[in-house]
TIPAMI-100389 format. One record per residue (C-alpha): residue in one letter; x, y, z. Coordinates in steps of 0.25 Angstrom, whole numbers, padded with zeros to 4 digits, always signed. Example, Ala and Ser with C-alpha at 12.3 -4.5 7.8 and 13.67 -1.06 7.14 Angstrom:
BEGIN
A+0049-0018+0031/S+0055-0004+0029/
% end
This chain:
BEGIN
M+0108-0654-0853/P+0097-0654-0863/Y+0098-0665-0875/N+0100-0661-0889/E+0085-0658-0894/A+0090-0659-0909/L+0095-0673-0907/A+0082-0677-0900/D+0074-0671-0912/R+0082-0679-0922/I+0079-0692-0914/R+0064-0688-0914/I+0065-0687-0929/A+0072-0701-0929/F+0061-0707-0921/A+0049-0700-0929/Q+0044-0713-0935/R+0046-0722-0923/Q+0035-0726-0914/G+0037-0728-0899/V+0047-0717-0897/T+0047-0708-0885/E+0056-0698-0878/R+0060-0697-0864/K+0070-0688-0856/M+0081-0697-0852/F+0096-0697-0849/G+0095-0681-0848/G+0091-0681-0863/I+0080-0687-0871/A+0078-0702-0875/F+0069-0708-0886/M+0063-0721-0882/V+0058-0731-0891/D+0047-0740-0886/G+0051-0735-0872/K+0066-0738-0873/M+0077-0728-0875/A+0083-0728-0889/V+0089-0714-0891/G+0090-0701-0884/V+0098-0688-0883/Q+0106-0683-0871/K+0113-0670-0873/D+0118-0670-0887/D+0120-0685-0888/L+0111-0696-0894/M+0109-0707-0884/L+0105-0721-0888/R+0103-0735-0884/V+0108-0746-0892/S+0110-0761-0891/G+0123-0767-0886/E+0128-0770-0900/E+0125-0756-0905/F+0131-0750-0893/E+0145-0754-0896/R+0144-0751-0911/A+0138-0738-0908/L+0150-0734-0899/A+0159-0736-0910/R+0153-0725-0918/P+0157-0710-0917/H+0150-0701-0907/V+0144-0713-0899/R+0147-0716-0884/P+0141-0724-0873/M+0130-0717-0865/D+0136-0714-0852/F+0125-0706-0845/T+0127-0712-0832/G+0143-0711-0832/R+0144-0725-0838/P+0141-0730-0851/M+0127-0736-0853/V+0128-0748-0862/G+0118-0747-0874/F+0117-0732-0873/L+0125-0722-0882/Y+0127-0708-0884/V+0129-0703-0898/A+0136-0689-0899/P+0130-0679-0909/G+0140-0682-0920/G+0135-0696-0920/C+0120-0693-0923/Q+0121-0680-0930/A+0117-0686-0944/D+0102-0690-0944/A+0106-0704-0950/D+0116-0706-0938/L+0105-0702-0928/R+0095-0711-0934/M+0105-0723-0934/W+0107-0721-0919/V+0092-0720-0916/D+0089-0732-0925/M+0099-0740-0917/A+0093-0736-0903/V+0079-0738-0908/S+0082-0752-0913/Y+0088-0755-0899/A+0077-0749-0891/Q+0067-0757-0899/A+0074-0770-0897/L+0074-0768-0882/P+0062-0776-0874/A+0050-0768-0872/K+0050-0760-0859/K+0041-0764-0848/T+0030-0755-0843/T+0030-0749-0829/K+0019-0759-0825/E+0028-0771-0830/R+0040-0766-0823/K+0032-0764-0810/A+0026-0778-0811/Q+0040-0784-0813/A+0045-0777-0801/S+0035-0783-0792/
% end
């Protein structure tokens, strides 16, 4: 099923002033990467995001939020926000900012060359 293009466009607007943002097809939808690390995305009509363990529990207490269960079991640190939870631009921006903060706090991803060298 295609993802909500209108929500993806709203996320693009939220990222308009940020550097290091790329898009990638992922999880049957689209993901927005910050410096190569997944931050937010859209799957069907839901916003999906990646947050810290602390934020994960707090976010679950909010309306319209549930754990991401793409594989049939919840993925810790990944959330779905139903349309009602990100309908207002201020709410969407809050979710995007939360996910970006977490992505930026993660260690830098290793290059393909570094991963191959480590495997040897």
